[in-house]
Structures are given as C-alpha cells and as structure tokens.
C-alpha positions in Angstrom: 0.0 -3.0 -62.8 -1.4 0.3 -64.2 -1.2 3.6 -62.4 -4.4 5.2 -61.1 -5.3 8.7 -60.3 -3.1 9.9 -57.5 -5.9 11.7 -55.7 -8.1 8.6 -55.8 -5.3 6.5 -54.4 -4.6 8.9 -51.5 -8.3 9.2 -50.7 -8.8 5.4 -50.8 -5.8 4.9 -48.5 -6.9 7.6 -46.0 -10.4 6.1 -45.9 -9.1 2.6 -45.3 -6.8 3.9 -42.6 -9.6 5.8 -40.9 -11.9 2.8 -40.9 -9.1 0.5 -39.6 -8.3 3.0 -36.8 -11.9 3.2 -35.6 -12.0 -0.6 -35.7 -8.8 -0.9 -33.8 -10.3 1.2 -31.0 -13.2 -1.3 -30.7 -11.2 -4.5 -30.7 -9.4 -6.0 -27.7 -9.6 -8.7 -25.0 -12.2 -6.6 -23.1 -15.6 -5.7 -24.6 -15.5 -1.9 -24.3 -17.8 0.6 -25.9 -15.9 3.4 -27.5 -19.0 5.6 -27.4 -19.3 5.1 -23.7 -15.6 6.0 -23.3 -16.2 9.2 -25.3 -19.2 10.1 -23.1 -17.2 9.5 -20.0 -14.3 11.6 -21.3 -16.7 14.4 -22.2 -18.2 14.6 -18.7 -14.7 14.0 -17.1 -15.8 10.7 -15.5 -13.0 8.2 -14.8 -14.4 4.8 -15.8 -13.1 1.5 -17.1 -14.2 2.2 -20.6 -12.5 5.6 -20.6 -9.2 4.2 -19.3 -9.1 1.3 -21.7 -9.9 3.3 -24.8 -8.0 6.5 -24.2 -5.1 5.4 -22.1 -4.4 1.9 -23.6 -5.9 1.5 -27.1 -5.6 5.1 -28.4 -1.8 5.4 -27.8 -1.3 2.0 -29.5 -3.3 3.0 -32.5 -1.5 6.4 -32.8 1.9 4.7 -32.6 0.9 2.1 -35.1 -0.1 4.8 -37.6 3.0 7.0 -36.9 5.5 4.1 -37.0 4.0 2.5 -40.1 3.8 5.8 -41.9 7.3 6.7 -41.0 8.8 3.3 -42.0 6.8 3.3 -45.3 8.0 6.8 -46.2 11.6 6.1 -45.1 11.6 3.0 -47.3 10.3 4.9 -50.3 13.0 7.6 -49.7 15.7 5.0 -49.4 14.7 3.2 -52.5 14.5 6.5 -54.4 17.9 7.7 -53.1 19.7 4.4 -54.0 17.5 3.8 -57.0 17.0 0.2 -55.9 13.7 -1.4 -55.1 15.4 -3.9 -52.7 16.7 -1.1 -50.4 15.2 -0.4 -47.0 15.9 1.9 -44.1 18.3 -0.4 -42.3 20.8 -0.6 -45.2 22.8 2.4 -44.0 23.0 1.2 -40.4 20.6 3.7 -39.0 18.2 1.1 -37.6 21.1 -0.9 -36.1 22.5 2.3 -34.5 19.1 3.1 -33.0 18.7 -0.4 -31.7 22.2 -0.3 -30.2 21.5 2.9 -28.4 18.3 1.5 -26.9 20.0 -1.8 -26.0 22.7 0.1 -24.0 20.2 1.8 -21.8 18.3 -1.5 -21.3 21.6 -3.2 -20.5 22.7 -0.7 -17.8 19.2 -0.4 -16.4 19.0 3.3 -17.2 15.6 2.9 -18.9 14.0 1.9 -15.6 14.9 5.3 -14.1 12.7 7.3 -16.5 10.6 6.5 -19.5 12.3 9.0 -21.8 15.8 7.5 -21.7 14.9 4.8 -24.2 13.7 7.2 -27.0 16.5 9.6 -26.4 19.2 6.8 -26.6 17.6 5.3 -29.7 17.5 8.6 -31.6 21.0 9.4 -30.5 22.2 6.0 -31.7 20.6 6.6 -35.1 22.3 10.0 -35.5 25.7 8.6 -34.3 25.4 5.8 -36.9 24.7 8.3 -39.6 27.7 10.4 -38.6 29.9 7.4 -38.6 28.6 6.5 -42.1 29.7 9.9 -43.3 33.0 9.7 -41.6 33.7 6.2 -43.1 32.5 7.0 -46.6 33.6 10.6 -46.8 31.6 13.8 -47.2 31.6 13.7 -51.0 31.1 10.0 -51.2 29.4 7.9 -53.9 26.3 5.9 -53.2 28.3 2.7 -53.3 30.6 4.1 -50.6 27.6 5.0 -48.4 26.2 1.5 -48.8 29.5 -0.2 -47.9 29.9 2.1 -44.9 26.3 1.2 -43.8 27.2 -2.5 -44.1 30.2 -1.9 -41.8 28.0 0.0 -39.2 25.4 -2.7 -39.3 28.1 -5.4 -38.6 29.6 -3.4 -35.8 26.3 -2.5 -34.1 25.1 -6.2 -34.5 28.3 -7.4 -32.8 27.9 -4.9 -29.9 24.3 -6.0 -29.4 25.4 -9.6 -29.3 28.0 -8.7 -26.7 25.4 -7.0 -24.6 23.2 -10.1 -24.8 26.1 -12.3 -23.9 27.1 -10.3 -20.8 23.6 -9.3 -19.7 23.6 -8.7 -16.0 20.6 -10.9 -15.4 18.2 -13.2 -17.3 15.5 -10.5 -16.9 17.7 -7.9 -18.6 18.5 -10.2 -21.5 14.8 -11.1 -21.9 13.9 -7.4 -21.9 16.4 -6.7 -24.6 15.3 -9.7 -26.8 11.6 -8.8 -26.4 12.2 -5.2 -27.3 14.2 -6.1 -30.4 11.3 -8.2 -31.7 9.2 -5.0 -32.0 5.9 -4.4 -30.3 3.4 -1.6 -29.5 2.2 -3.2 -26.3 2.3 -1.3 -23.0 2.9 2.0 -24.7 1.3 5.3 -23.6 0.9 8.9 -24.7 4.4 9.7 -23.3 5.9 7.6 -26.1 3.8 9.4 -28.7 4.8 12.8 -27.3 8.5 12.0 -27.3 8.6 10.4 -30.8 6.2 12.8 -32.6 8.5 15.9 -32.9 11.3 13.9 -34.3 9.0 12.0 -36.7 7.4 15.2 -37.9 10.8 16.8 -38.5 11.9 13.7 -40.4 8.8 13.8 -42.5 9.4 17.4 -43.3 12.9 16.8 -44.5 12.0 13.8 -46.6 8.9 15.4 -48.2 10.9 18.5 -49.0 13.2 16.4 -51.2 10.5 14.9 -53.3 11.4 16.9 -56.4 15.0 15.8 -56.0 14.0 12.2 -55.9 12.0 12.6 -59.0 15.0 14.1 -60.8 17.3 11.5 -59.3 15.2 8.8 -61.0 16.8 10.0 -64.3 20.3 9.7 -62.9 22.7 11.7 -60.8 24.0 13.6 -63.8 20.5 14.6 -64.9 19.6 15.7 -61.3 22.8 17.8 -61.2 22.0 19.4 -64.6 18.6 20.4 -63.2 20.2 22.5 -60.6 20.2 20.1 -57.6 23.3 20.0 -55.3 23.5 16.3 -54.9 25.6 16.2 -51.8 23.4 18.6 -49.9 20.2 16.9 -51.0 21.6 13.5 -50.0 22.6 14.8 -46.6 19.1 16.2 -45.9 17.6 12.9 -46.9 19.9 10.9 -44.7 19.3 13.2 -41.7 15.5 12.8 -42.2 15.9 9.1 -42.4 18.0 9.1 -39.2 15.3 11.1 -37.3 12.4 9.0 -38.6 14.0 5.6 -38.1 15.5 6.5 -34.7 12.2 7.8 -33.3 10.4 4.7 -34.5 12.9 2.2 -33.1 12.8 4.1 -29.9 9.1 3.5 -29.2 8.4 0.2 -31.0 11.6 -1.7 -31.3 12.7 -3.2 -34.6 9.9 -3.7 -37.0 11.2 -4.9 -40.3 10.2 -5.2 -44.0 7.5 -2.4 -43.9 9.9 0.0 -45.7 10.5 -2.7 -48.3 7.1 -4.2 -49.0 4.9 -1.1 -49.0 6.8 1.1 -51.5 7.2 -1.8 -53.9 3.5 -2.6 -53.9 2.5 1.1 -54.4 5.1 2.1 -56.9 3.2 1.0 -60.0 0.0 2.8 -58.7 1.8 6.2 -58.6 3.3 5.9 -62.1 6.8 5.1 -60.7 7.2 8.7 -59.4 9.4 8.7 -56.3 8.1 12.0 -55.0 4.5 10.8 -55.0 5.5 7.4 -53.6 6.6 9.1 -50.4 3.0 10.1 -49.4 1.4 6.9 -50.7 3.9 4.8 -48.9 3.4 6.7 -45.6 -0.4 5.9 -45.8 0.2 2.3 -47.0 2.8 1.7 -44.2 0.4 3.1 -41.6 -2.3 0.8 -42.8 -0.1 -2.3 -42.9 1.3 -1.8 -39.4 -2.1 -1.0 -38.0 -3.7 -4.1 -39.5 -0.8 -6.3 -38.3 -1.2 -4.9 -34.8 -5.0 -5.6 -34.9 -4.1 -9.2 -36.0 -1.7 -9.5 -33.1 -4.3 -8.3 -30.6 -6.9 -10.7 -31.9 -4.8 -13.9 -31.6 -6.0 -15.9 -28.6 -2.7 -17.0 -27.2 -1.2 -16.8 -23.7 1.6 -14.4 -24.7 1.1 -11.7 -27.3 2.9 -12.3 -30.5 5.4 -9.6 -31.2 4.5 -7.1 -34.0 8.0 -7.3 -35.5 7.6 -11.1 -35.9 4.4 -10.7 -37.8 5.8 -8.2 -40.2 8.9 -10.4 -40.8 6.6 -13.4 -41.5 4.8 -11.3 -44.1 7.9 -9.5 -45.5 10.3 -12.4 -45.7 8.4 -14.5 -48.3 7.6 -11.2 -50.2 11.3 -10.4 -50.3 12.2 -13.9 -51.6 9.5 -13.5 -54.4 10.9 -10.1 -55.2 14.4 -11.6 -55.6 13.1 -14.4 -57.8 11.2 -11.9 -59.9 14.2 -9.7 -60.5 16.8 -12.6 -60.8 16.5 -12.7 -64.6 17.7 -9.1 -64.7 20.9 -9.9 -62.9 21.9 -12.8 -65.1 
C-alpha cells in the first residue's frame, strides 16, 4: 500500500469523523430531531429532544471519540516504542492494572457511593501497574525486561480479578464486574467526560511530544542515542503517557481491545511508516473505528445491547490472526 499526502489523509479522517459524529447524534431507538434539540437548548427549554441528544447521545459520542483516539494513539506509541507491529497498550500490564483498580471498587461497592470513584481507581491502578513494571524490570531496563515485567503484571492482575469474581459478595456484583469488563459506552454522562478528559489530554501531550524520538527509534536505539535522545527518559515519558491514557479510557468505558492493534497497522503504510505521524493518524482512525462500532451496537435490534468491547474483539480477533499468518514467514 502506497503512502499518500499526510495532510490529505488527516483531512479525510477528520471529515469522516465529523460526518460520523453528526450521524451518531441522529441515530437511536427514539426518533429525535437534533435541530429541535438545538433550538430547545438555545431557548433553554427542557424537552425530550434536548434531554436525549445533549444528556444521552452527546456524552456517548464524545466518549467514543476520546476513547477511540486515545487507544489508537496509545497503540501507535506502543508499537513504535517496542518496534513491533503486534504490540498493543495492554502488553505492559497497564490495561490490566486499570481494570483491577476498577474491579476492586466495584467489588467492595465503593463505586455506588459516588460516580468518580471508578475513574480514580482505574487511573490509579494503571499508574501502580506502571510503577511495578519499573520496579520489576529496573530503572535502566531493556525493552525485553519491560515486556517480561508487563507479562508478569498482566498475570497477577488477571488472577486477582478472577479472585474478585470468584468471591463476589452477590450475583449482582459479579454481573456488574463482568459487564463492565466487556467494555461499553452505555449509560455514560458528561461527568465521565469531565473526569477522563484531563488525564487523556495530558497523556496525549506526553505521547505527541515524543514523536521525534519515535521517528529516531525506528532506526534503532543506538541511532536514537547518537542523535542526542536520552533513551531512558524518553521511554519513561512515553510509558507515563500510556498509563494516563489507558487508565482514563478503561475507567470510563471498561476494556475495549484490539483498537490499538488494528488501527496503527492499517494506517502505517499511508503515513510512509513514520511513527511520529502515525500517532495523529491513529488517533483519528481509532476515534472513527470506535464511533462506528458504537453506532453499530446502537442499531442492533436486540433485547440487551451488545457490548462495545465484544464488537471490537470480533473485528480485531480475525485481523490479529491474519496479521500473524502474514508475518509467519518472517519468523521461520
């Protein structure tokens, strides 16, 4: 696949994302006019259209864009850092740590006390997982040591989540944990957007600020070091940005997989295999993918809404297998 003009690609993705966002505000189980909702909001009249569009659909659209963009950018950053197209944000245990933090507050019923406990616990879990990775691997560790430490954290967090499910105080608590881990944007409001947004923006800033380092790293660690980059410091900033991004996303949406794997791989040839440019392109592509998947979920006429994480896994699983088959000849 040939690369295209970067500006054309970005403008195309932004245009598709804008059209999809407007369409997402119009679709739903209820026939609601967005224009009527806008007029009611303008004149400060509380109506059904105004409530449905601005209090229910808009937060869901915003979260789909934020979560998708964050997971796409995080996947591109992770693949650039590890120089492996099969890498994704959960490889260092950050996603598992965030999930464990959220599961703990759900298990003990703390989340029912106030809506902000779930995001705070999830972000804290991601940061603790990152800290444990550094402790296990060592401050001046190699990439292989970081990956092995991430595998260990993933195993430990997965085991603790299984324990929480096994000893859930009630069937309803276990059901809540399982449904949350499937990943969904249903029943979200602007409070979730407000809590996640600062951490997401800070994570974006940290990741985008390392774009030149990722470009240099594509030539190898020695080349990046010879160009004046302090590899340990650059790696630490990238990992901190990943922890903030992934923790904030898991906090508000649960576990949504494969976005960080699929989107960067599809867009990499279009940006000329430049990791720095791939960050921005993957953010837009990830936002578009999650938004379209959420629109599909909302359009399915079934008694219980299909979880968004299930849809992305159904899309990403076969893609991952095809990617493995495509690259298998290189491993032999």
